[in-house]
C-alpha positions, 0 to 999 in steps of 0.5 A: 499500500505505501509503495503505490501511493494510494492516497485514500489508503494512506489516509485510512492508516491515519484515522484512529476510528477507522478499520485500517488504522495503523497502531504502529506509529512508525507505519503512520509516520511512513504514511505521512511521509508518503502523503507529503511526497505525493504533491497531491493537494488532496493529502492536506486534509489527512495531514491536518488530521494528523496534527491531532494524533496521539503520538508526538513524533507523528504530529511532528511528521505532519508539520513537516508534510504540511510545510511541503505544501505551503499549508500556511493556515494549518501551520499557524494553527499548529503554532498556536495550539500544538504541544511545545515541540509541534509549536517549535516545528511550526514556527521553523516551517513558517520561517522556511515558507517565508510568507509575510502573513506568518509574521504576526503569528510568529510575533505572538510566538515570542510570548510563548511559554516554552523557551524553545518555541520563542527561540524558533519564532525569533529565528523564523522572523529573522528569515523574513528580513526587513519586513520583520523590522517594523513589528519587532521595533514596535514589540520593543515598546509594547511587548512584556519582558520576554517579548522585548528581549526577543525583539532585541535579539532578533533586531541585532541579528537582522542588522537593519539600521532602522533598529539602532535608535529603538535599541538605544532607547531600550538600554534604559528598560527597567528589565535588566534582561532587555538591557543586556539583549539591546547592548548585545544587539547594538554591538555589530552596528558600531554606531557612535550614537550608542556610545554614551548610553552604553557608558551609562549601562556600564556604570549602572547596569547589572553584571550581565548588561555591564559585560555586554556594554563593555564588549560593545564599547570595545568594538565601537572604538570610541575614546570616550569609553576609555575611562569608564572601562578603566573603572570597570577593571575594578568591578566586583564581578570578574567577568565584567573585569575581563571583558573591560580588559578585552575592550581596552585592548581593542581600543588601543589607548596607552592609558590602559597599560598600567591598569592592565599590568595591574590586572595581570595580578588579579585573583581570577584567571579570566581577568589575567588572561584577558589582561595579557591578551589586551597588553599584546594588542596595545604593544607597549614595551613596558609590559614585557617584564609583567608578561614574562612573570605571567609565563609562570602563572599556574593556569595554561590559558594565562601562560598562553596569553602571556606568550602570545602577547610577548610575541606581539611585542617581540622584545629581545628581553622575552627571548630567554623566558620564551625559550623556557616556555618551550618546555611548558607542560601544556602543548598549547603554551609550547606552540604559542611560545614557539611562534612568539620566539620566531617573532622575537628572532625576526625583529 
């Protein structure tokens, strides 16, 4: 029966109240696959009925079959009424279809109780490109916290400049998670208008928002961020300190050299590692001796960063310590030290 593509016979396999119902869910899934591959519009009705099958795998197969026929209304219904995995599959299918009529239901999917459905709805909206920007911008103003956060994330992925000012405005959102999402979303734009608002977040936000703001400021390349980032090297949270160190490395301002040298003695290894990388980017010879000392840090990542930084500085004073690092217990440190030593020798 499955081989000859008999549509009515396949449909009967799926009818739980029929005489030919297949109790084996694998057979029902095969029937749905055959219906989906038939190319015959008459199969849409049994595929819709299969959305109510008692087996989740069968329901998911039905969503896949409906996608092949572009069955927009049925997929929208599945997004609203199915179990969480079916709703997620429906959102993904709607994104693949690319019909603008799906944008509004997908916007509603951003408010779903299930995180995976929200993520799938967001990613589907991103697939629509520019047509999704206006409703997403509107959601930044009117949605609840999780909707505003998802809208900010989607706008960051879309990269449409129309989103910059709305994203800057929600940096003041009362929900720290929304502020964090907006700061992350603004990073790829590198728009100078975001500098002062991001500095405010770096000063006043929660730890996650401050971390995102520091990273965004480092990519922005605005000298106004140097002093706030230097202050962030003293933040209570080590992740904020580490990202501030990385950002200062990107900015390349020599005022950061001494504070970053002090950060090489931070009690947290992620901060010491970030400080070493940043000093390598700054290229200031005053960092050579402190970086040499960092070559004996108890953590591999810190020693590796110090070796890399010394290679960037290429100062002859590092030749001996880097030669010793060739015998480091970590192969990664040995490899980086070898490259760094080559840089020193070639200068």
